[in-house]
Every structure is written in C-alpha cells, then in structure tokens.
VOMITI-217386 format. One record per residue: residue number from 0; x, y, z of N, C-alpha, C in turn. Coordinates in Angstrom, 1 decimal, decimal comma. Example, Ala and Ser with C-alpha at 12.3 -4.5 7.8 and 13.67 -1.06 7.14 Angstrom:
2
<seq 0 n.u 13,2 n.v -5,7 n.w 7,8 ca.u 12,3 ca.v -4,5 ca.w 7,8 c.u 13,2 c.v -3,3 c.w 7,8>
<seq 1 n.u 12,8 n.v -2,2 n.w 7,1 ca.u 13,7 ca.v -1,1 ca.w 7,1 c.u 12,9 c.v 0,0 c.w 7,9>
***
This chain:
85
<seq 0 n.u 55,1 n.v 122,8 n.w 135,4 ca.u 56,1 ca.v 122,9 ca.w 135,1 c.u 56,5 c.v 124,1 c.w 134,1>
<seq 1 n.u 57,1 n.v 124,8 n.w 133,6 ca.u 57,0 ca.v 125,3 ca.w 132,2 c.u 58,9 c.v 125,1 c.w 131,5>
<seq 2 n.u 58,6 n.v 125,2 n.w 130,3 ca.u 60,0 ca.v 124,3 ca.w 130,2 c.u 60,5 c.v 125,5 c.w 128,9>
<seq 3 n.u 61,6 n.v 126,3 n.w 128,8 ca.u 61,4 ca.v 127,3 ca.w 127,7 c.u 62,8 c.v 126,5 c.w 126,9>
<seq 4 n.u 62,5 n.v 126,4 n.w 125,8 ca.u 63,6 ca.v 125,8 ca.w 124,9 c.u 64,0 c.v 126,8 c.w 123,6>
<seq 5 n.u 65,3 n.v 127,7 n.w 123,6 ca.u 65,6 ca.v 128,7 ca.w 122,9 c.u 66,4 c.v 128,0 c.w 121,9>
<seq 6 n.u 66,2 n.v 127,8 n.w 120,7 ca.u 67,2 ca.v 128,0 ca.w 119,4 c.u 67,5 c.v 128,8 c.w 118,9>
<seq 7 n.u 68,8 n.v 129,2 n.w 119,1 ca.u 69,3 ca.v 129,9 ca.w 118,1 c.u 69,4 c.v 129,9 c.w 116,4>
<seq 8 n.u 69,4 n.v 131,1 n.w 115,9 ca.u 69,3 ca.v 130,4 ca.w 114,4 c.u 70,0 c.v 131,4 c.w 113,5>
<seq 9 n.u 70,9 n.v 131,6 n.w 112,3 ca.u 71,9 ca.v 131,6 ca.w 112,0 c.u 71,2 c.v 132,2 c.w 110,4>
<seq 10 n.u 71,6 n.v 133,6 n.w 109,8 ca.u 70,9 ca.v 133,9 ca.w 108,7 c.u 71,9 c.v 133,4 c.w 107,2>
<seq 11 n.u 71,6 n.v 132,7 n.w 106,3 ca.u 73,0 ca.v 132,3 ca.w 105,2 c.u 72,5 c.v 132,7 c.w 104,2>
<seq 12 n.u 73,3 n.v 133,2 n.w 103,2 ca.u 73,2 ca.v 133,9 ca.w 101,9 c.u 73,3 c.v 133,0 c.w 100,7>
<seq 13 n.u 72,5 n.v 132,9 n.w 100,1 ca.u 72,4 ca.v 131,7 ca.w 98,6 c.u 71,6 c.v 132,7 c.w 97,6>
<seq 14 n.u 72,4 n.v 132,0 n.w 96,3 ca.u 71,8 ca.v 132,9 ca.w 95,1 c.u 70,2 c.v 131,9 c.w 94,8>
<seq 15 n.u 69,5 n.v 132,9 n.w 94,3 ca.u 68,1 ca.v 132,6 ca.w 93,6 c.u 68,2 c.v 131,4 c.w 92,8>
<seq 16 n.u 69,2 n.v 131,2 n.w 92,1 ca.u 69,5 ca.v 129,3 ca.w 91,3 c.u 69,4 c.v 128,4 c.w 92,4>
<seq 17 n.u 70,5 n.v 128,7 n.w 93,6 ca.u 70,3 ca.v 128,0 ca.w 94,6 c.u 69,1 c.v 127,9 c.w 95,4>
<seq 18 n.u 68,5 n.v 128,7 n.w 95,8 ca.u 67,5 ca.v 128,7 ca.w 96,4 c.u 66,0 c.v 128,0 c.w 95,5>
<seq 19 n.u 66,1 n.v 128,5 n.w 94,3 ca.u 65,0 ca.v 127,7 ca.w 93,8 c.u 65,3 c.v 126,2 c.w 93,4>
<seq 20 n.u 66,7 n.v 125,9 n.w 93,5 ca.u 66,8 ca.v 123,9 ca.w 93,7 c.u 66,2 c.v 123,9 c.w 94,8>
<seq 21 n.u 66,6 n.v 124,3 n.w 95,7 ca.u 66,3 ca.v 123,9 ca.w 97,2 c.u 64,7 c.v 123,6 c.w 97,2>
<seq 22 n.u 63,9 n.v 124,5 n.w 96,8 ca.u 62,8 ca.v 124,9 ca.w 96,7 c.u 62,1 c.v 123,4 c.w 95,5>
<seq 23 n.u 62,5 n.v 122,5 n.w 95,0 ca.u 62,2 ca.v 121,6 ca.w 94,0 c.u 62,3 c.v 120,4 c.w 94,8>
<seq 24 n.u 63,6 n.v 120,3 n.w 95,9 ca.u 63,5 ca.v 118,9 ca.w 96,7 c.u 62,9 c.v 119,4 c.w 97,9>
<seq 25 n.u 62,6 n.v 120,3 n.w 98,8 ca.u 61,9 ca.v 120,4 ca.w 99,9 c.u 60,4 c.v 120,4 c.w 100,0>
<seq 26 n.u 60,2 n.v 119,3 n.w 101,0 ca.u 59,3 ca.v 118,5 ca.w 101,0 c.u 58,2 c.v 119,5 c.w 101,5>
<seq 27 n.u 56,5 n.v 119,5 n.w 101,1 ca.u 55,4 ca.v 120,3 ca.w 102,0 c.u 55,6 c.v 120,3 c.w 103,6>
<seq 28 n.u 55,6 n.v 121,3 n.w 104,1 ca.u 55,5 ca.v 121,3 ca.w 105,7 c.u 56,9 c.v 120,9 c.w 106,0>
<seq 29 n.u 58,2 n.v 120,9 n.w 105,2 ca.u 59,7 ca.v 121,0 ca.w 105,8 c.u 60,0 c.v 122,2 c.w 105,7>
<seq 30 n.u 60,7 n.v 122,3 n.w 107,0 ca.u 61,5 ca.v 123,9 ca.w 107,0 c.u 62,3 c.v 123,6 c.w 106,1>
<seq 31 n.u 63,5 n.v 124,6 n.w 106,1 ca.u 65,0 ca.v 124,7 ca.w 105,5 c.u 65,6 c.v 123,7 c.w 106,4>
<seq 32 n.u 65,9 n.v 124,1 n.w 107,6 ca.u 66,4 ca.v 123,7 ca.w 108,8 c.u 66,3 c.v 122,2 c.w 108,3>
<seq 33 n.u 64,7 n.v 121,8 n.w 108,2 ca.u 64,9 ca.v 120,1 ca.w 108,3 c.u 65,5 c.v 119,3 c.w 107,0>
<seq 34 n.u 65,1 n.v 120,2 n.w 105,8 ca.u 66,0 ca.v 119,9 ca.w 104,1 c.u 67,3 c.v 119,8 c.w 104,7>
<seq 35 n.u 67,7 n.v 120,6 n.w 105,0 ca.u 69,4 ca.v 120,9 ca.w 105,4 c.u 69,9 c.v 119,4 c.w 105,9>
<seq 36 n.u 69,0 n.v 119,2 n.w 107,0 ca.u 69,7 ca.v 118,0 ca.w 107,8 c.u 69,1 c.v 116,8 c.w 107,2>
<seq 37 n.u 68,4 n.v 116,4 n.w 106,5 ca.u 68,2 ca.v 115,5 ca.w 105,4 c.u 68,6 c.v 115,1 c.w 104,7>
<seq 38 n.u 69,4 n.v 116,1 n.w 103,6 ca.u 70,2 ca.v 116,5 ca.w 102,9 c.u 71,6 c.v 116,1 c.w 103,2>
<seq 39 n.u 71,9 n.v 116,6 n.w 104,4 ca.u 73,7 ca.v 116,1 ca.w 105,1 c.u 73,4 c.v 114,5 c.w 105,9>
<seq 40 n.u 71,7 n.v 113,9 n.w 106,0 ca.u 71,7 ca.v 112,9 ca.w 106,5 c.u 72,3 c.v 111,7 c.w 105,2>
<seq 41 n.u 71,6 n.v 112,3 n.w 103,6 ca.u 71,7 ca.v 111,4 ca.w 102,8 c.u 73,2 c.v 111,6 c.w 102,1>
<seq 42 n.u 73,9 n.v 112,9 n.w 102,3 ca.u 75,3 ca.v 112,9 ca.w 101,8 c.u 75,9 c.v 112,0 c.w 102,8>
<seq 43 n.u 75,9 n.v 111,8 n.w 104,2 ca.u 76,9 ca.v 111,0 ca.w 105,1 c.u 76,6 c.v 109,7 c.w 104,3>
<seq 44 n.u 75,3 n.v 109,0 n.w 104,1 ca.u 75,1 ca.v 107,7 ca.w 104,3 c.u 75,6 c.v 107,3 c.w 102,6>
<seq 45 n.u 75,3 n.v 108,3 n.w 101,7 ca.u 75,8 ca.v 108,0 ca.w 100,4 c.u 77,6 c.v 107,7 c.w 100,4>
<seq 46 n.u 78,1 n.v 108,5 n.w 101,0 ca.u 79,9 ca.v 109,0 ca.w 101,6 c.u 79,8 c.v 107,3 c.w 102,3>
<seq 47 n.u 79,4 n.v 107,3 n.w 103,1 ca.u 80,3 ca.v 106,0 ca.w 103,9 c.u 79,8 c.v 104,7 c.w 103,0>
<seq 48 n.u 78,6 n.v 104,3 n.w 102,5 ca.u 78,7 ca.v 103,1 ca.w 101,3 c.u 79,5 c.v 103,3 c.w 100,5>
<seq 49 n.u 80,3 n.v 104,3 n.w 99,8 ca.u 81,2 ca.v 104,4 ca.w 99,0 c.u 82,7 c.v 104,1 c.w 99,4>
<seq 50 n.u 82,6 n.v 104,5 n.w 100,9 ca.u 84,2 ca.v 104,6 ca.w 101,0 c.u 85,0 c.v 103,6 c.w 100,9>
<seq 51 n.u 85,6 n.v 103,4 n.w 99,9 ca.u 86,8 ca.v 102,2 ca.w 99,9 c.u 86,4 c.v 101,7 c.w 98,6>
<seq 52 n.u 85,5 n.v 101,9 n.w 97,9 ca.u 84,9 ca.v 101,5 ca.w 96,9 c.u 86,1 c.v 101,8 c.w 95,7>
<seq 53 n.u 86,6 n.v 102,7 n.w 95,7 ca.u 87,9 ca.v 102,8 ca.w 94,7 c.u 89,0 c.v 102,4 c.w 94,9>
<seq 54 n.u 89,7 n.v 102,1 n.w 94,1 ca.u 91,2 ca.v 101,0 ca.w 93,9 c.u 91,8 c.v 102,6 c.w 94,1>
<seq 55 n.u 92,8 n.v 103,1 n.w 95,0 ca.u 93,5 ca.v 104,5 ca.w 94,4 c.u 94,8 c.v 104,0 c.w 94,8>
<seq 56 n.u 96,0 n.v 104,7 n.w 93,5 ca.u 97,0 ca.v 104,6 ca.w 94,0 c.u 97,8 c.v 105,4 c.w 94,9>
<seq 57 n.u 99,0 n.v 105,2 n.w 95,4 ca.u 99,2 ca.v 106,0 ca.w 96,6 c.u 99,5 c.v 107,5 c.w 96,5>
<seq 58 n.u 99,6 n.v 108,1 n.w 95,5 ca.u 99,9 ca.v 109,1 ca.w 95,1 c.u 98,3 c.v 110,2 c.w 95,5>
<seq 59 n.u 96,9 n.v 109,3 n.w 95,1 ca.u 95,9 ca.v 109,8 ca.w 95,2 c.u 95,2 c.v 109,6 c.w 96,4>
<seq 60 n.u 96,0 n.v 108,4 n.w 97,8 ca.u 95,6 ca.v 108,3 ca.w 98,7 c.u 96,3 c.v 109,5 c.w 99,6>
<seq 61 n.u 97,5 n.v 110,1 n.w 99,4 ca.u 98,2 ca.v 111,1 ca.w 100,2 c.u 97,1 c.v 112,2 c.w 99,5>
<seq 62 n.u 97,2 n.v 112,7 n.w 98,5 ca.u 96,2 ca.v 113,5 ca.w 98,2 c.u 95,2 c.v 113,6 c.w 98,7>
<seq 63 n.u 94,0 n.v 112,6 n.w 99,0 ca.u 93,1 ca.v 112,7 ca.w 99,6 c.u 93,0 c.v 112,8 c.w 100,9>
<seq 64 n.u 93,7 n.v 112,0 n.w 101,7 ca.u 94,0 ca.v 112,1 ca.w 103,0 c.u 94,9 c.v 113,3 c.w 103,6>
<seq 65 n.u 96,1 n.v 113,8 n.w 102,7 ca.u 96,5 ca.v 115,0 ca.w 103,3 c.u 95,6 c.v 116,0 c.w 103,2>
<seq 66 n.u 94,5 n.v 116,4 n.w 102,4 ca.u 93,6 ca.v 117,2 ca.w 102,6 c.u 92,9 c.v 117,1 c.w 104,0>
<seq 67 n.u 92,0 n.v 115,9 n.w 104,0 ca.u 91,1 ca.v 115,9 ca.w 105,0 c.u 92,0 c.v 115,7 c.w 106,6>
<seq 68 n.u 93,2 n.v 115,6 n.w 106,7 ca.u 94,1 ca.v 115,8 ca.w 108,0 c.u 94,0 c.v 117,1 c.w 107,9>
<seq 69 n.u 94,3 n.v 117,8 n.w 107,1 ca.u 95,0 ca.v 119,2 ca.w 107,5 c.u 94,1 c.v 120,4 c.w 107,2>
<seq 70 n.u 92,6 n.v 119,9 n.w 107,2 ca.u 91,5 ca.v 120,9 ca.w 107,1 c.u 91,5 c.v 121,3 c.w 108,8>
<seq 71 n.u 90,9 n.v 122,7 n.w 108,7 ca.u 90,5 ca.v 123,2 ca.w 109,8 c.u 89,5 c.v 122,5 c.w 110,6>
<seq 72 n.u 88,8 n.v 123,0 n.w 112,0 ca.u 88,1 ca.v 122,6 ca.w 112,4 c.u 88,3 c.v 121,1 c.w 113,6>
<seq 73 n.u 87,2 n.v 120,6 n.w 112,9 ca.u 87,5 ca.v 118,9 ca.w 113,6 c.u 89,1 c.v 118,2 c.w 113,4>
<seq 74 n.u 89,4 n.v 117,6 n.w 114,8 ca.u 90,9 ca.v 117,2 ca.w 114,8 c.u 90,7 c.v 115,6 c.w 114,3>
<seq 75 n.u 91,5 n.v 115,3 n.w 113,3 ca.u 91,4 ca.v 114,1 ca.w 113,0 c.u 92,9 c.v 113,1 c.w 113,8>
<seq 76 n.u 92,0 n.v 111,9 n.w 114,4 ca.u 93,4 ca.v 111,3 ca.w 114,7 c.u 93,3 c.v 110,0 c.w 114,1>
<seq 77 n.u 94,6 n.v 109,6 n.w 114,2 ca.u 94,6 ca.v 108,0 ca.w 113,2 c.u 93,8 c.v 107,3 c.w 113,8>
<seq 78 n.u 93,4 n.v 106,9 n.w 114,8 ca.u 92,1 ca.v 106,0 ca.w 115,2 c.u 90,9 c.v 105,9 c.w 114,6>
<seq 79 n.u 90,4 n.v 107,7 n.w 114,3 ca.u 89,3 ca.v 107,6 ca.w 113,6 c.u 89,4 c.v 107,6 c.w 112,0>
<seq 80 n.u 90,5 n.v 107,3 n.w 111,4 ca.u 90,3 ca.v 107,3 ca.w 110,1 c.u 91,1 c.v 106,1 c.w 109,6>
<seq 81 n.u 91,7 n.v 105,2 n.w 110,5 ca.u 92,3 ca.v 104,2 ca.w 110,1 c.u 93,7 c.v 104,6 c.w 109,3>
<seq 82 n.u 94,5 n.v 103,2 n.w 109,2 ca.u 96,0 ca.v 103,5 ca.w 108,6 c.u 95,9 c.v 104,1 c.w 107,3>
<seq 83 n.u 96,9 n.v 104,5 n.w 106,6 ca.u 97,2 ca.v 104,6 ca.w 105,1 c.u 98,3 c.v 104,9 c.w 104,8>
<seq 84 n.u 98,5 n.v 104,6 n.w 103,7 ca.u 100,1 ca.v 104,7 ca.w 103,4 c.u 100,4 c.v 106,1 c.w 103,1>
***
C-alpha cells in the first residue's frame, strides 16, 4: 500500500533580527515549523496559567473582552469565554 501525504507550505517574510533571535532558540534538528509549534504551545500554556490572575476593574474588562470579541477570524460565543461585565 502506498500512501502519499502532501503538506502545503507558506513563505513568510521576517527581518534578519527576528531570524537571528529565532535561530538562538531553535533546537538542533528542529525545523522552523516545529519551532513555531513549540513556541505557540508555550505561549498558550503560559496564557492559560495566568488567565484570571489579575484583578481588573470594569473598564479594563470591557477593553480586553471587547477587543477579543470584535476580532475577525474565529467567532467567539459567550459559552467559549464565560460571562463578563
């Protein structure tokens, strides 16, 4: 049995400064795709750990959640984010 898995790729443009910083955190034998996935996973875990850690006033809550709810792309439902004032 022959199975062909074709993965698409995208080219992105980054500055040399960003490239050099990425090279410093990139592991040996790690592709840039693997590096980005690892960094995104770390970002998600850190964000989820800190969620709710700050005591925000009502204005700050409205600014943060208003921005999140109004972003294009993923459509948020109240059940996804819980209640806020």
